[in-house]
N, CA, C and O of each residue as an XYZ file, in Angstrom:
616
protein
N      20.342     -9.389    -18.920
C      20.104     -9.129    -17.604
C      21.237     -8.134    -17.331
O      20.710     -7.111    -16.893
N      22.399     -8.012    -17.394
C      23.675     -7.099    -16.497
C      23.256     -5.238    -17.128
O      23.348     -4.138    -16.584
N      22.848     -5.644    -18.336
C      22.689     -4.075    -18.722
C      21.585     -3.835    -18.117
O      21.630     -3.132    -17.108
N      20.328     -4.357    -18.581
C      19.409     -3.831    -17.400
C      19.151     -3.720    -16.321
O      18.072     -3.301    -15.900
N      20.217     -4.119    -15.570
C      20.691     -3.545    -13.944
C      21.165     -2.542    -13.908
O      20.574     -1.650    -13.300
N      22.221     -2.319    -14.441
C      22.899     -1.319    -15.291
C      22.403      0.218    -15.574
O      22.815      1.303    -15.161
N      21.544     -0.086    -16.287
C      20.465      1.282    -16.629
C      20.286      1.034    -16.089
O      21.370      0.508    -15.838
N      19.078      0.515    -14.445
C      18.370      1.250    -13.575
C      19.322      1.344    -12.365
O      19.082      1.549    -11.176
N      20.026      1.213    -12.771
C      20.747      1.895    -11.336
C      21.481      3.055    -11.859
O      21.934      3.552    -10.827
N      21.920      3.875    -12.961
C      21.746      4.733    -14.106
C      20.945      6.091    -14.064
O      21.106      7.211    -14.550
N      19.582      5.199    -12.897
C      18.629      6.459    -13.577
C      18.327      7.166    -12.517
O      18.349      6.341    -11.604
N      18.090      8.071    -12.130
C      17.499      9.389    -11.248
C      16.898      8.539    -10.104
O      16.289      7.533    -10.468
N      16.985      8.821     -8.598
C      16.125      9.346     -7.776
C      15.298      8.419     -7.565
O      15.149      7.322     -7.027
N      14.562      9.598     -8.455
C      12.973      9.316     -8.475
C      12.276      8.295     -9.511
O      11.560      7.295     -9.553
N      12.775      8.963    -10.093
C      12.456      7.629    -11.348
C      12.517      5.790    -11.437
O      11.972      5.003    -12.212
N      13.482      5.578    -10.211
C      13.812      4.303     -9.323
C      12.946      4.501     -8.296
O      12.344      3.437     -8.151
N      12.619      5.191     -7.617
C      11.396      5.200     -6.956
C      10.244      5.221     -7.678
O       9.475      5.060     -6.730
N       9.500      5.299     -8.674
C       8.618      5.854     -9.438
C       8.403      4.120     -9.785
O       7.329      3.555     -9.579
N      10.098      3.146    -10.555
C       9.643      1.967    -11.329
C       9.609      1.029     -9.866
O       8.951     -0.009     -9.943
N       9.974      1.194     -9.146
C       9.584      0.017     -8.338
C       8.033      0.367     -7.374
O       7.637     -0.597     -6.719
N       7.263      1.546     -7.286
C       6.313      1.292     -6.421
C       5.252      1.063     -8.331
O       4.392      0.190     -8.208
N       5.281      1.644     -9.676
C       4.733      0.976    -10.160
C       4.615     -0.922    -10.076
O       3.563     -1.523     -9.855
N       5.865     -1.525    -10.295
C       6.030     -2.886    -10.201
C       4.531     -2.852     -9.334
O       3.356     -2.833     -9.700
N       5.251     -2.854     -7.914
C       4.192     -2.989     -6.909
C       3.202     -2.939     -6.955
O       2.533     -3.967     -7.059
N       2.732     -1.896     -6.909
C       1.456     -1.853     -7.747
C       0.518     -2.673     -8.611
O      -0.659     -2.970     -8.406
N       1.402     -2.999     -9.735
C       0.681     -4.071    -10.921
C       0.546     -4.559    -10.195
O      -0.594     -4.724     -9.762
N       2.031     -5.293     -9.385
C       1.156     -7.034     -9.266
C       0.066     -7.469     -8.057
O      -0.576     -8.515     -7.976
N       0.076     -6.064     -6.945
C      -1.171     -5.715     -6.363
C      -2.976     -5.769     -6.223
O      -3.854     -6.239     -5.500
N      -2.731     -4.641     -7.897
C      -3.441     -4.734     -8.492
C      -3.986     -6.054     -9.375
O      -5.184     -6.328     -9.315
N      -3.095     -6.853    -10.183
C      -3.683     -7.411    -10.995
C      -4.328     -8.969    -10.124
O      -5.106     -9.840    -10.514
N      -3.563     -8.777     -8.794
C      -4.065    -10.035     -7.895
C      -6.130     -9.360     -7.544
O      -7.166     -9.950     -7.855
N      -5.967     -8.017     -6.840
C      -6.727     -7.780     -6.733
C      -8.149     -7.663     -7.681
O      -9.299     -7.955     -7.353
N      -7.709     -7.204     -8.792
C      -8.702     -7.379     -9.637
C      -9.014     -8.942    -10.395
O      -9.797     -9.235    -11.298
N      -8.260     -9.594     -9.783
C      -8.813    -10.838    -10.435
C      -9.068    -11.532     -8.971
O      -9.148    -12.752     -9.120
N      -9.207    -11.167     -7.715
C      -9.850    -11.308     -6.243
C     -11.341    -10.987     -5.877
O     -12.330    -11.678     -5.633
N     -11.002     -9.246     -5.961
C     -11.550     -8.546     -5.309
C     -12.825     -8.228     -6.092
O     -12.783     -8.074     -7.313
N     -14.093     -8.118     -5.309
C     -15.147     -7.432     -6.332
C     -15.009     -6.021     -6.644
O     -14.541     -5.219     -5.835
N     -15.342     -5.760     -7.610
C     -15.303     -4.939     -7.988
C     -15.782     -3.308     -7.155
O     -14.909     -2.630     -6.613
N     -16.871     -2.982     -7.171
C     -17.319     -2.321     -5.998
C     -16.187     -2.533     -4.824
O     -15.770     -1.376     -4.870
N     -15.548     -3.019     -4.019
C     -14.732     -2.903     -3.227
C     -13.140     -2.605     -3.454
O     -12.393     -2.535     -2.478
N     -12.683     -2.441     -4.712
C     -11.542     -2.020     -5.503
C     -12.091     -1.029     -5.537
O     -11.300     -0.098     -5.386
N     -13.072     -0.728     -5.660
C     -13.103      0.635     -5.968
C     -13.306      1.562     -5.099
O     -12.560      2.529     -5.259
N     -13.946      1.631     -4.338
C     -13.587      1.836     -2.540
C     -12.549      1.821     -2.276
O     -12.278      2.647     -1.405
N     -11.119      0.796     -2.883
C     -10.299      1.044     -1.805
C      -9.779      1.942     -3.118
O      -9.929      3.155     -2.966
N      -9.534      1.765     -3.644
C      -8.709      2.862     -4.839
C      -9.583      4.238     -4.428
O      -9.043      5.205     -4.966
N     -10.382      4.506     -3.898
C     -11.213      5.772     -3.485
C     -10.370      6.161     -2.064
O     -10.899      7.226     -1.747
N      -9.776      5.988     -1.474
C      -9.536      6.251     -0.313
C      -8.180      6.698     -0.506
O      -7.687      7.418      0.362
N      -7.394      6.319     -1.688
C      -5.794      6.627     -2.660
C      -6.184      8.103     -2.888
O      -5.169      8.734     -2.593
N      -7.019      8.854     -3.216
C      -7.822      9.885     -3.313
C      -7.354     11.375     -2.472
O      -7.056     12.557     -2.644
N      -7.602     10.023     -1.178
C      -7.336     11.577     -0.177
C      -5.977     11.772     -0.227
O      -5.488     12.683      0.442
N      -5.227     11.003     -0.970
C      -4.040     12.102     -0.781
C      -4.031     12.987     -2.580
O      -3.079     13.071     -3.357
N      -5.515     13.542     -2.757
C      -5.151     14.329     -3.575
C      -5.245     15.344     -3.040
O      -4.565     16.300     -3.414
N      -5.888     15.413     -2.275
C      -5.670     17.283     -1.148
C      -4.469     17.253     -0.852
O      -4.204     17.856      0.187
N      -3.285     16.582     -1.584
C      -2.016     16.690     -1.842
C      -1.582     17.851     -3.297
O      -0.574     18.478     -3.620
N      -2.785     17.699     -3.789
C      -2.296     18.336     -5.245
C      -1.193     19.864     -5.654
O      -1.174     20.973     -5.120
N      -0.456     19.356     -6.691
C       0.430     20.779     -6.558
C       0.049     20.695     -8.009
O      -0.720     19.939     -8.603
N       0.958     21.886     -8.487
C       0.665     21.780     -9.870
C       1.142     20.584    -11.132
O       2.049     19.770    -11.307
N       0.385     20.879    -11.569
C       0.508     20.225    -12.937
C       1.930     20.064    -13.502
O       2.374     21.081    -14.034
N       2.907     18.741    -13.487
C       4.302     18.270    -13.976
C       4.688     17.180    -14.539
O       5.301     16.208    -14.097
N       4.041     17.568    -16.122
C       4.414     16.984    -17.118
C       6.121     16.176    -17.134
O       6.538     15.408    -18.002
N       6.607     16.491    -16.314
C       7.640     15.543    -16.661
C       7.350     14.239    -15.242
O       7.964     13.184    -15.081
N       6.397     14.721    -14.533
C       6.639     14.224    -13.753
C       5.684     12.972    -14.029
O       5.685     11.846    -13.531
N       4.734     13.659    -15.155
C       3.183     12.977    -15.349
C       4.297     11.812    -16.234
O       4.471     10.611    -16.028
N       4.854     12.629    -17.149
C       5.378     11.112    -18.656
C       6.531     10.498    -17.268
O       6.448      9.270    -17.228
N       7.095     10.810    -16.655
C       7.714      9.541    -15.076
C       6.668      8.738    -14.886
O       6.621      7.597    -15.344
N       6.041      9.105    -14.414
C       4.794      8.033    -13.814
C       4.840      6.628    -15.575
O       5.114      5.437    -15.722
N       4.365      7.841    -16.538
C       3.989      7.118    -17.649
C       5.254      6.462    -18.171
O       5.199      6.304    -19.391
N       6.085      6.145    -17.756
C       7.187      4.999    -18.208
C       7.395      4.475    -17.201
O       7.923      3.400    -17.487
N       7.285      4.590    -15.929
C       8.089      3.553    -14.854
C       6.364      2.586    -14.630
O       6.376      1.422    -14.229
N       5.058      3.309    -14.959
C       4.163      1.516    -15.226
C       4.351      0.964    -16.929
O       4.827     -0.166    -17.037
N       4.050      1.606    -18.062
C       4.427      0.820    -18.821
C       5.913      0.040    -19.064
O       6.029     -0.903    -19.848
N       6.951      0.551    -18.316
C       8.113     -0.054    -18.221
C       8.463     -1.793    -17.151
O       9.206     -2.766    -17.277
N       7.379     -1.314    -16.138
C       7.463     -2.236    -14.758
C       6.596     -3.389    -15.475
O       6.846     -4.575    -15.259
N       5.358     -2.899    -16.513
C       4.860     -3.546    -16.447
C       5.234     -4.958    -17.709
O       4.577     -5.946    -18.038
N       6.554     -4.446    -18.129
C       7.219     -5.058    -18.782
C       7.905     -5.947    -18.543
O       8.386     -6.728    -19.364
N       8.085     -5.951    -17.045
C       9.119     -6.550    -16.146
C       8.411     -8.220    -15.380
O       8.674     -9.406    -15.178
N       7.290     -7.064    -15.190
C       6.201     -7.778    -13.673
C       5.602     -9.147    -14.697
O       5.393     -9.309    -15.900
N       5.468    -10.032    -13.361
C       5.524    -10.924    -14.304
C       4.370    -11.949    -14.067
O       4.420    -13.102    -13.640
N       3.483    -11.305    -14.408
C       1.378    -11.318    -14.079
C       1.365    -10.811    -15.025
O       2.405    -10.181    -15.216
N       0.399    -10.726    -16.083
C       0.428     -9.898    -17.022
C      -1.191     -8.928    -16.842
O      -2.383     -9.207    -16.709
N      -0.292     -7.603    -16.942
C      -0.945     -6.221    -16.426
C      -1.557     -6.444    -17.819
O      -1.047     -6.910    -18.838
N      -3.132     -5.852    -17.509
C      -4.216     -5.847    -18.711
C      -3.820     -4.041    -18.851
O      -2.869     -3.651    -18.175
N      -4.477     -3.144    -19.617
C      -5.109     -1.783    -19.314
C      -5.342     -1.147    -18.561
O      -5.000     -0.018    -18.210
N      -6.551     -2.526    -17.958
C      -6.875     -1.486    -16.737
C      -6.116     -2.149    -15.626
O      -6.822     -2.660    -14.758
N      -5.450     -2.197    -15.552
C      -4.076     -2.866    -13.970
C      -3.298     -1.968    -15.116
O      -4.259     -2.442    -15.722
N      -2.737     -1.369    -15.787
C      -1.686     -0.265    -15.862
C      -2.651      1.262    -15.282
O      -2.264      2.093    -14.460
N      -3.804      1.240    -15.939
C      -4.279      3.193    -15.843
C      -4.973      3.010    -14.434
O      -5.492      4.004    -13.925
N      -5.012      1.770    -13.761
C      -5.508      2.128    -11.898
C      -3.840      1.770    -11.215
O      -3.697      2.041    -10.023
N      -2.624      1.173    -11.975
C      -1.389      1.534    -11.231
C      -0.841      3.562    -11.564
O      -0.496      4.435    -10.767
N      -0.991      3.574    -12.874
C      -1.068      5.480    -13.063
C      -2.158      5.760    -12.428
O      -2.032      6.754    -11.713
N      -2.788      5.462    -12.415
C      -3.980      6.820    -11.683
C      -3.907      6.789    -10.148
O      -4.408      7.699     -9.488
N      -3.151      5.520     -9.457
C      -2.771      5.189     -7.771
C      -1.295      6.653     -8.140
O      -1.313      7.881     -8.227
N      -0.417      5.767     -8.231
C       0.550      6.942     -8.908
C       0.274      8.237     -9.158
O       1.261      8.890     -8.819
N      -0.326      8.731     -9.458
C      -0.810      9.804     -9.718
C      -1.438     10.998     -9.019
O      -1.712     12.097     -9.500
N      -1.649     10.434     -7.470
C      -2.303     10.865     -6.699
C      -1.675     11.017     -5.557
O      -1.862     11.838     -4.659
N      -0.567      9.773     -5.707
C       0.371      9.993     -4.369
C       1.353     10.720     -4.811
O       2.134     11.007     -3.904
N       1.752     11.308     -6.244
C       3.021     12.224     -6.046
C       1.987     13.637     -6.461
O       2.528     14.622     -6.963
N       0.280     13.623     -6.167
C      -0.136     15.241     -6.139
C      -0.367     15.400     -7.856
O      -0.124     16.438     -8.472
N      -0.922     14.051     -8.508
C      -0.606     14.874     -9.986
C      -2.569     14.617     -9.777
O      -3.180     14.293     -8.759
N      -3.046     14.888    -11.025
C      -4.334     14.424    -11.010
C      -4.102     12.909    -12.028
O      -3.045     12.833    -12.655
N      -4.953     11.947    -12.124
C      -4.826     11.580    -13.411
C      -6.823     11.083    -13.601
O      -7.346     11.103    -12.487
N      -7.261     10.916    -14.093
C      -8.245     10.220    -14.731
C      -8.691      9.320    -14.987
O      -9.120      9.381    -16.139
N      -8.888      8.272    -14.463
C      -9.771      6.699    -15.377
C     -10.929      6.615    -16.143
O     -12.046      6.860    -15.689
N     -10.625      6.162    -17.681
C     -11.598      6.140    -18.389
C     -11.713      4.594    -19.014
O     -10.782      3.887    -19.399
N     -12.533      4.416    -19.004
C     -12.878      2.727    -19.665
C     -14.480      3.445    -20.695
O     -15.619      3.839    -20.440
N     -13.892      3.318    -21.488
C     -14.740      2.783    -23.193
C     -14.868      1.157    -23.995
O     -13.875      0.452    -23.815
N     -15.612      0.747    -24.556
C     -15.814     -0.080    -25.369
C     -16.651      0.636    -26.559
O     -17.248      1.649    -26.921
N     -16.077     -1.151    -27.002
C     -15.930     -0.325    -28.670
C     -16.202     -1.712    -29.229
O     -15.872     -2.699    -28.571
N     -17.113     -1.892    -31.068
C     -17.196     -2.374    -32.025
C     -16.480     -3.251    -32.453
O     -17.236     -3.357    -33.419
N     -14.959     -4.750    -32.860
C     -13.864     -4.673    -33.664
C     -14.679     -4.466    -34.655
O     -15.854     -4.110    -34.743
N     -13.682     -4.809    -35.541
C     -13.959     -5.547    -36.944
C     -15.218     -6.729    -37.036
O     -15.575     -6.943    -38.194
N     -15.607     -7.158    -36.462
C     -15.928     -8.559    -36.583
C     -17.945     -8.282    -36.372
O     -19.004     -8.824    -36.690
N     -17.232     -6.626    -35.356
C     -18.647     -6.380    -34.632
C     -18.816     -6.876    -32.243
O     -19.549     -6.723    -31.266
N     -17.607     -7.422    -32.655
C     -17.177     -7.952    -31.127
C     -17.507     -6.740    -30.560
O     -17.456     -5.750    -31.290
N     -17.947     -6.574    -29.020
C     -17.118     -5.029    -28.309
C     -15.861     -5.663    -27.979
O     -15.535     -6.834    -28.176
N     -15.138     -4.630    -27.398
C     -13.479     -4.943    -26.909
C     -13.690     -3.638    -25.914
O     -14.390     -2.692    -26.273
N     -12.966     -3.674    -24.522
C     -13.494     -2.720    -24.097
C     -11.804     -2.676    -23.526
O     -10.982     -3.524    -23.179
N     -11.838     -0.829    -23.687
C     -10.234     -0.956    -23.446
C     -10.653      0.419    -21.667
O     -11.689      0.917    -21.228
N      -9.025      0.486    -21.201
C      -9.197      1.242    -20.054
C      -7.598      1.933    -20.428
O      -6.556      1.395    -20.801
N      -7.998      3.533    -20.104
C      -6.881      4.362    -20.223
C      -6.687      5.505    -19.517
O      -7.579      6.211    -19.988
N      -5.802      6.548    -18.238
C      -5.359      7.241    -18.123
C      -5.925      8.872    -18.919
O      -5.366      9.205    -19.965
N      -6.386      9.250    -18.670
C      -5.892     10.622    -19.028
C      -5.782     11.908    -17.997
O      -6.506     11.903    -17.002
N      -4.934     12.940    -18.218
C      -4.339     13.739    -16.734
C      -5.677     14.824    -16.690
O      -6.768     14.307    -16.931
N      -5.652     16.279    -16.401
C      -6.345     17.038    -15.994
C      -5.874     18.009    -16.986
O      -6.125     19.168    -16.653
N      -5.029     17.831    -18.541
C      -4.624     18.953    -19.490
C      -5.700     17.924    -20.735
O      -6.203     18.521    -21.687
N      -5.913     16.515    -20.568
C      -6.858     15.915    -21.184
C      -6.211     14.398    -22.337
O      -6.839     13.542    -22.960
N      -4.929     14.624    -22.201
C      -3.535     14.134    -22.558
C      -3.624     12.682    -21.974
O      -3.331     12.515    -20.790
N      -4.068     11.484    -22.856
C      -3.151     10.572    -22.777
C      -2.152      9.856    -22.218
O      -1.091     10.198    -22.740
N      -2.026      9.175    -21.551
C      -0.637      9.124    -20.877
C      -0.785      7.441    -20.649
O       0.103      6.812    -21.223
N      -1.718      6.663    -19.939
C      -1.310      5.205    -19.820
C      -2.580      4.788    -20.883
O      -3.559      5.534    -20.927
N      -2.525      3.548    -21.751
C      -3.650      3.672    -23.085
C      -3.609      3.860    -23.583
O      -4.769      3.913    -23.990
N      -2.584      4.389    -24.780
C      -2.962      4.882    -25.805
C      -3.041      3.600    -26.717
O      -2.710      2.501    -26.270
N      -3.324      3.707    -27.534
C      -3.679      2.702    -28.172
C      -4.113      3.280    -30.254
O      -4.544      4.427    -30.373
N      -3.967      2.536    -31.424
C      -4.563      2.972    -32.113
C      -5.981      2.711    -31.932
O      -6.478      1.901    -31.149
N      -6.649      3.579    -32.840
C      -8.080      3.633    -32.832
C      -9.341      4.364    -31.330
O     -10.570      4.419    -31.269
N      -8.283      4.780    -30.392
C      -8.588      5.072    -28.954
C      -9.884      5.559    -28.788
O     -10.812      5.352    -28.007
N      -9.519      6.781    -30.454
C     -10.540      7.358    -30.095
C     -12.480      7.247    -30.278
O     -13.320      7.918    -29.679
N     -12.808      5.575    -31.868
C     -13.980      4.650    -31.154
C     -14.283      3.988    -30.420
O     -15.181      3.214    -30.753
N     -13.695      3.874    -28.894
C     -13.677      3.689    -27.850
C     -15.330      4.758    -27.149
O     -15.211      5.952    -26.875
N     -16.380      4.172    -27.026
C     -16.610      4.837    -25.967
C     -16.333      4.860    -24.950
O     -15.632      3.940    -24.531
N     -16.794      6.041    -23.957
C     -16.437      5.800    -22.365
C     -17.544      6.202    -21.603
O     -18.331      7.120    -21.834
N     -17.502      5.002    -20.190
C     -18.365      4.261    -20.061
C     -18.474      4.738    -18.896
O     -17.655      4.524    -18.002
N     -19.766      5.618    -18.750
C     -19.920      7.059    -18.084
C     -20.360      6.453    -16.032
O     -20.908      5.359    -15.899
N     -20.135      7.036    -15.146
C     -20.969      7.156    -14.053
C     -20.177      5.275    -13.283
O     -20.762      4.586    -12.447
N     -19.237      5.046    -13.722
C     -18.621      4.232    -12.853
C     -18.239      4.255    -11.904
O     -17.868      3.208    -11.375
N     -18.133      5.824    -11.064
C     -17.786      5.779    -10.068
C     -18.106      6.663     -8.908
O     -17.623      6.668     -7.776
N     -19.594      7.862     -9.774
C     -19.734      8.186     -8.942
C     -21.072      8.811     -9.919
O     -20.989      9.396    -10.999
N     -22.432      8.425     -9.047
C     -23.776      9.419     -9.869
C     -24.046     10.267    -10.824
O     -24.994     10.405    -11.597
N     -22.647     11.042    -10.572
C     -22.445     12.510    -11.904
C     -22.127     12.145    -12.344
O     -22.139     13.024    -13.205
N     -21.424     11.031    -13.004
C     -21.413     11.030    -14.529
C     -19.821     11.000    -14.884
O     -19.260     10.928    -15.978
N     -19.156     11.102    -13.193
C     -17.452     11.595    -13.281
C     -16.912      9.995    -13.231
O     -17.629      9.235    -12.581
N     -15.888      9.508    -13.767
C     -15.083      8.208    -13.049
C     -14.323      8.233    -12.933
O     -13.614      7.340    -13.398
N     -13.648      9.555    -12.018
C     -12.886      9.568    -11.131
C     -14.068      9.559     -9.553
O     -15.184     10.060     -9.418
N     -13.096      8.664     -8.451
C     -14.112      8.403     -7.505
C     -14.264      8.761     -6.539
O     -15.240      8.386     -5.889
């Protein structure tokens, strides 16, 4: 535990801020997913996208740091952070830092024929930064969750 604290202390300031923000968002979103109706959650997240007016040029290093912060914090947050929770946290962090992140939710049939769902976050360049799993290409994205025009962005 001491080594982990020392490692955290050695991080650059931006990485520390991202990690703390990711941990906080993971907690809040986990409880929101459990207790807030999805349409209301969508509306709250859409308000975060007002920050995208601050959009800056794509910064691959920042996107990597956001992905790292979410994945790392998810291992330490005391509640189970599903792929949806992690992708939503990443999407909000991207918006706060002026980067574009599109939430994708898809379904696929597993080997037993049962449906599985998965959520992941994609950059404007089409790179999956959160939710990359083996067989991701088999998930069929559900369109129209956010807008009537088929876009999944709020």
